[in-house]
C-alpha positions in Angstrom: 153.9 87.3 319.4 152.0 90.1 321.2 153.6 89.3 324.6 157.2 89.4 323.4 159.6 91.5 325.5 162.9 91.1 323.8 163.6 91.3 320.0 167.0 91.0 318.5 167.3 91.4 314.7 170.9 92.6 314.4 172.8 91.9 311.2 169.5 90.7 309.5 169.7 92.9 306.4 166.5 94.8 307.5 166.0 97.7 305.1 162.8 99.3 306.5 160.2 99.2 309.2 156.5 99.4 308.4 153.7 100.7 310.5 152.7 97.1 311.2 156.1 95.8 312.3 155.8 96.5 316.1 152.2 97.6 316.2 151.0 94.8 318.5 154.2 94.6 320.7 153.0 96.7 323.6 155.1 94.7 326.1 158.4 95.2 324.1 161.2 96.4 326.3 164.4 95.5 324.5 164.9 96.1 320.8 168.2 95.4 318.9 168.3 96.5 315.2 172.1 97.2 314.8 174.1 96.4 311.7 171.2 96.5 309.3 170.5 98.6 306.2 167.9 101.0 307.7 168.2 104.4 306.1 164.8 105.9 307.1 162.5 105.3 310.0 159.0 106.7 309.9 157.6 108.0 313.2 154.6 105.8 312.6 156.8 102.7 312.5 158.4 103.4 315.9 155.8 105.3 317.8 157.0 107.6 320.6 154.8 105.7 323.1 156.7 102.5 322.1 160.1 104.1 322.4 159.4 105.6 325.8 158.6 102.2 327.2 161.9 100.6 326.0 164.6 99.8 328.5 167.1 99.3 325.7 167.3 100.3 322.1 170.1 99.7 319.6 169.9 101.2 316.1 173.7 101.7 315.7 175.6 101.0 312.5 172.8 101.6 310.1 173.3 103.8 307.0 171.0 106.7 308.1 169.9 109.3 305.6 170.0 112.5 307.7 167.2 114.5 306.2 163.9 115.9 307.5 162.2 112.5 307.5 164.6 111.5 310.3 164.3 114.7 312.2 161.8 113.3 314.7 164.2 110.4 315.7 167.2 112.7 316.0 165.3 115.0 318.4 164.0 112.0 320.4 167.5 110.5 320.8 168.9 113.8 322.1 166.3 113.8 324.8 167.3 110.3 325.9 171.1 110.5 325.7 171.6 110.8 329.4 169.6 107.8 330.6 171.5 105.0 328.8 168.4 103.7 327.0 170.0 104.1 323.6 172.9 101.7 323.2 176.2 102.9 321.6 174.9 106.5 321.3 176.2 108.8 319.9 179.3 107.2 318.4 177.5 104.4 316.7 174.9 106.6 314.9 176.5 108.0 311.7 174.9 109.7 308.7 175.7 108.1 305.3 173.7 110.7 303.3 173.3 113.4 302.2 176.9 114.0 301.1 177.4 117.2 303.0 176.4 115.4 306.2 178.2 112.1 305.6 180.1 110.8 308.6 178.5 113.2 310.9 177.0 111.9 314.1 173.2 112.1 314.4 173.8 114.0 317.7 175.5 116.7 315.6 172.6 117.2 313.2 170.0 119.9 313.6 167.4 121.3 311.3 165.9 124.8 311.2 162.1 125.0 311.1 162.2 126.4 307.6 164.3 123.5 306.3 161.8 120.9 307.3 158.6 122.9 307.0 158.9 124.7 303.6 156.2 127.1 302.9 153.7 126.1 300.2 153.0 128.5 297.3 149.6 129.2 299.0 151.4 130.5 302.1 153.6 132.7 300.0 150.5 134.0 298.2 148.8 134.7 301.6 151.9 136.5 302.9 152.1 138.7 299.9 148.4 139.3 299.5 147.6 139.9 303.2 149.2 143.4 303.4 147.5 144.3 300.1 144.1 143.1 301.4 144.6 145.0 304.6 145.6 148.2 302.8 142.6 147.9 300.4 140.3 147.2 303.4 141.5 150.2 305.3 141.3 152.4 302.2 137.7 151.2 301.5 136.8 151.8 305.1 138.2 155.3 305.1 136.5 156.1 301.8 133.2 154.8 303.2 133.4 156.7 306.4 134.4 159.9 304.7 132.3 159.6 301.6 130.2 162.6 302.4 133.3 164.8 303.0 134.6 163.5 299.7 131.4 164.4 297.9 131.7 167.8 299.6 135.2 168.3 298.4 134.2 167.3 294.8 131.5 170.0 295.0 134.1 172.6 296.1 136.4 171.6 293.3 133.7 172.0 290.8 132.9 175.4 292.2 136.4 176.5 291.5 135.9 176.4 287.7 136.1 179.8 286.0 132.6 180.7 285.0 131.7 184.0 283.4 129.6 186.1 285.8 126.3 187.3 284.4 124.5 190.2 286.1 121.0 189.7 287.4 119.2 186.9 289.2 118.4 183.6 287.5 117.1 181.6 290.5 114.4 179.1 289.8 113.3 178.7 293.4 113.0 181.2 296.2 114.3 178.6 298.7 115.6 175.1 298.8 114.1 173.1 301.7 116.2 170.3 303.2 114.6 167.9 305.6 114.5 164.2 306.5 111.7 162.0 305.1 110.1 161.4 308.5 109.5 165.2 308.7 107.8 165.2 305.3 104.3 165.4 306.8 105.2 168.6 308.7 106.7 170.2 305.6 103.7 169.4 303.4 101.0 170.2 305.9 102.5 173.1 307.7 105.3 174.7 305.8 104.2 174.6 302.1 100.6 175.9 302.7 102.0 179.0 304.4 105.0 179.8 302.3 103.7 178.8 298.9 100.0 179.4 299.1 99.9 182.4 301.5 103.3 184.1 300.8 103.6 183.0 297.2 107.1 181.6 297.4 108.4 178.9 295.1 110.1 176.2 297.2 112.2 173.2 296.1 111.5 170.0 298.0 113.2 166.7 297.1 110.1 164.5 296.8 108.5 166.8 294.3 111.2 168.8 292.4 114.2 166.5 292.2 115.0 165.2 288.7 114.2 161.5 288.4 117.1 159.3 287.4 119.8 161.8 288.4 122.2 161.1 291.3 121.0 162.4 294.6 124.1 164.4 295.3 123.8 166.1 291.9 120.2 166.8 292.5 121.1 168.5 295.8 123.9 170.6 294.5 122.0 171.6 291.3 118.8 172.6 293.1 120.7 174.5 295.8 122.4 176.5 293.0 119.0 177.3 291.6 117.7 178.5 294.9 118.1 182.0 296.3 118.0 180.8 299.9 118.4 177.5 301.8 116.0 176.3 304.5 117.0 173.3 306.7 114.4 171.7 308.9 116.5 170.2 311.8 115.3 167.3 313.8 116.9 164.2 315.4 116.0 162.3 312.2 117.8 165.0 310.2 120.9 164.6 312.4 120.9 160.9 311.9 120.6 161.0 308.1 123.8 160.9 306.0 122.1 162.6 303.0 120.8 165.4 305.3 124.4 165.9 306.6 125.5 166.2 303.0 122.9 168.9 302.4 124.1 170.6 305.6 127.7 170.7 304.4 126.8 172.0 301.0 124.5 174.7 302.5 127.2 175.8 304.9 129.8 176.0 302.1 127.4 178.2 300.0 126.8 180.4 303.1 130.6 181.0 303.4 131.6 181.2 299.7 128.5 182.6 298.0 126.8 184.3 300.9 123.7 182.3 300.2 121.3 183.0 303.1 120.8 179.9 305.3 117.6 179.6 307.4 117.4 177.1 310.1 114.1 175.7 311.5 114.5 173.7 314.7 111.6 171.2 314.9 112.8 169.6 318.2 115.7 169.6 320.6 118.6 167.6 319.2 119.7 164.8 321.5 123.3 164.9 322.6 124.1 161.5 320.9 123.0 163.1 317.6 125.0 166.3 318.0 127.8 165.8 315.6 130.6 168.3 314.7 128.8 169.8 311.7 125.7 170.6 313.8 127.7 172.1 316.6 129.4 174.4 314.1 126.0 175.3 312.6 124.5 176.2 316.0 127.5 178.2 316.9 127.5 180.3 313.8 123.9 180.5 312.7 120.7 181.7 314.4 117.6 179.5 314.1 113.8 179.7 314.4 112.3 177.2 316.8 109.0 175.5 316.1 106.6 175.1 319.0 103.1 173.6 319.5 102.0 176.7 321.4 99.5 178.8 319.3 101.0 182.2 320.3 104.5 180.8 319.7 103.5 179.6 316.3 102.3 183.1 315.3 105.7 184.4 316.3 107.4 181.5 314.4 105.6 182.3 311.1 106.2 186.0 311.4 110.0 185.5 311.8 110.0 182.9 309.0 108.1 185.1 306.5 110.3 188.1 307.3 113.5 186.2 306.7 112.2 184.6 303.5 110.5 187.6 302.0 111.6 188.5 298.4 
């Protein structure tokens, strides 16, 4: 009966409508289901597309259970109450259950979103866990971005321990040389031959003198403490290295607290994008010796460096 237009099933003891009941009745315009035993109607049984095509609908005098399963129908009826499509509305549409809503009209029933869309345990877990995850994430990010400052503060705290001062010098190295790995060739071919072989200084460089297996930051702090002076070879590569920045912070702290002499060698001009706060402070407070490729300029460079590093 796909072409049927009018269906009247009033007083027929109908208890439920299935998804297949009116599935094929695309031409249906008049539907009468009053005085039956219909308590629930699923949205899939009376699709909105079908209801909107009806000229007349009568569902009055059914024992409706006014719960969230009927919410969709209650809302739809409220949108159609002014165009006379729904017969005997609202007086003929009364709730039978639940008890607290018994004898109330469907037009008087409303549901909050929370009533008909309760949160699952997973949503509660997500709500509770989200702030914790955000806080942990922000904490980790702050710790990561400030890890070198934290290492520096740890170093300063360790320096505050009460040690017994012993007179005399117990330095192992004449100078600690801090540089970035890409400048290693210049240090080995230019700096070491002059300062170690000609002048006779004992220098500490990381690739030769650091203790294998120890943490890098411990190696830096320990060997700086063993050195009478600190030499930093500045370049753009140095400015972009986090470990070099850590060496710079430790060296600057030793300059202020222990009056450890700090010697700055400028291999090249530092680009503006690499000029961080620590470097600006260093250039503002410390003089430096600038390397040059000019032969006469190199003689002046070595003279200044030997004078400042002499025993």
